[in-house]
Structure formats: structure tokens, C-alpha cells
C-alpha positions as CSV (number, residue, x, y, z in Angstrom):
1,X,-62.4,-62.0,15.2
2,X,-61.9,-61.2,11.3
3,X,-59.0,-62.9,9.7
4,X,-55.7,-64.3,11.0
5,X,-54.8,-63.6,14.4
6,X,-52.1,-60.9,14.7
7,X,-49.4,-59.7,16.9
8,X,-47.3,-56.7,17.5
9,X,-43.6,-56.5,17.4
10,X,-41.2,-53.8,18.6
11,X,-37.7,-53.9,16.8
12,X,-35.7,-53.1,20.1
13,X,-32.6,-52.0,17.9
14,X,-34.1,-50.0,15.9
15,X,-36.6,-48.1,18.7
16,X,-35.3,-44.6,19.5
17,X,-37.7,-43.7,21.8
18,X,-39.5,-41.4,20.0
19,X,-42.7,-42.1,22.2
20,X,-45.3,-41.4,19.1
21,X,-47.0,-44.4,20.0
22,X,-47.3,-44.2,23.4
23,X,-49.1,-40.8,22.3
24,X,-51.4,-42.4,19.9
25,X,-52.0,-45.4,21.9
26,X,-51.2,-45.5,25.2
27,X,-53.7,-48.6,26.2
28,X,-50.9,-50.3,24.1
29,X,-47.9,-48.8,24.2
30,X,-45.3,-48.0,27.1
31,X,-41.9,-46.7,27.7
32,X,-39.1,-49.4,29.6
33,X,-36.7,-47.9,32.1
34,X,-34.4,-47.9,28.9
35,X,-36.9,-45.9,27.1
36,X,-37.4,-48.2,24.7
37,X,-40.9,-48.7,23.4
38,X,-43.0,-51.8,24.7
39,X,-46.0,-53.1,24.2
40,X,-49.1,-55.1,24.2
41,X,-48.5,-57.6,21.7
42,X,-52.1,-58.8,21.4
43,X,-54.2,-55.6,22.0
44,X,-58.4,-55.8,22.0
45,X,-59.9,-55.7,18.5
46,X,-61.5,-52.4,19.2
47,X,-57.7,-50.8,19.4
48,X,-55.9,-52.6,16.3
49,X,-56.6,-48.9,14.7
50,X,-54.6,-47.3,17.0
51,X,-52.0,-49.8,17.1
52,X,-52.3,-49.1,13.3
53,X,-51.6,-45.7,13.2
54,X,-49.1,-45.9,15.9
55,X,-47.3,-48.3,13.2
56,X,-47.6,-45.7,10.7
57,X,-46.4,-42.6,12.8
58,X,-43.1,-44.7,14.2
59,X,-40.3,-42.1,12.2
60,X,-37.9,-45.5,12.6
61,X,-40.4,-48.3,11.6
62,X,-39.7,-49.6,14.7
63,X,-43.3,-51.5,15.0
64,X,-44.6,-54.3,13.0
65,X,-47.7,-56.3,12.6
66,X,-47.2,-60.2,12.3
67,X,-49.7,-63.0,11.6
68,X,-49.5,-65.0,14.2
69,X,-49.3,-68.1,12.3
70,X,-49.3,-70.6,15.5
71,X,-51.8,-69.2,18.0
72,X,-51.0,-72.6,20.3
73,X,-46.8,-71.1,20.1
74,X,-45.7,-68.8,22.8
75,X,-41.8,-69.2,21.4
76,X,-40.4,-68.8,18.3
77,X,-38.2,-71.4,17.5
78,X,-35.7,-69.2,16.1
79,X,-32.5,-68.7,18.3
80,X,-33.5,-72.2,20.0
């Protein structure tokens, strides 16, 4: 793996279900029953170029990429 681990994130408040991410990378993104995008937060390395394309294409900028600074942590301390 090159560089620190990274993780995709979708801001559910920003997503307007344009579904460009699903068109670009259906292996990573999907629409939930409420029409808000969902994703595989840690896609395989080979799919990251598609993930970056989806981030760039999102008209609401609802998709982000975060460094996964705590690879062992599965939950953020925020909100606990």
C-alpha cells in the first residue's frame, strides 16, 4: 500500500442523490432506500482512481477522502 490508509466519507446532509458517483464507480457507491449515497469506505487500491473521479464529479461535494489515522479504531470518538 502506498501512503497512509484512507477512507471515503459521504456527508448525508449534503448528498442530493444525483448518483454521479454510482455511475462512475458502481463497485464502490450505491443509493440507499432513502436515495442517499452509500459507499464502501475502504475500497481496494485498484478502485481508488474511480473513487477520486467520483469525489471530483459530485456536484454538492458530499464525498470526501479522509486519512485513516487510527487504522485500529472502528469508531470515531466524536459524539461519544
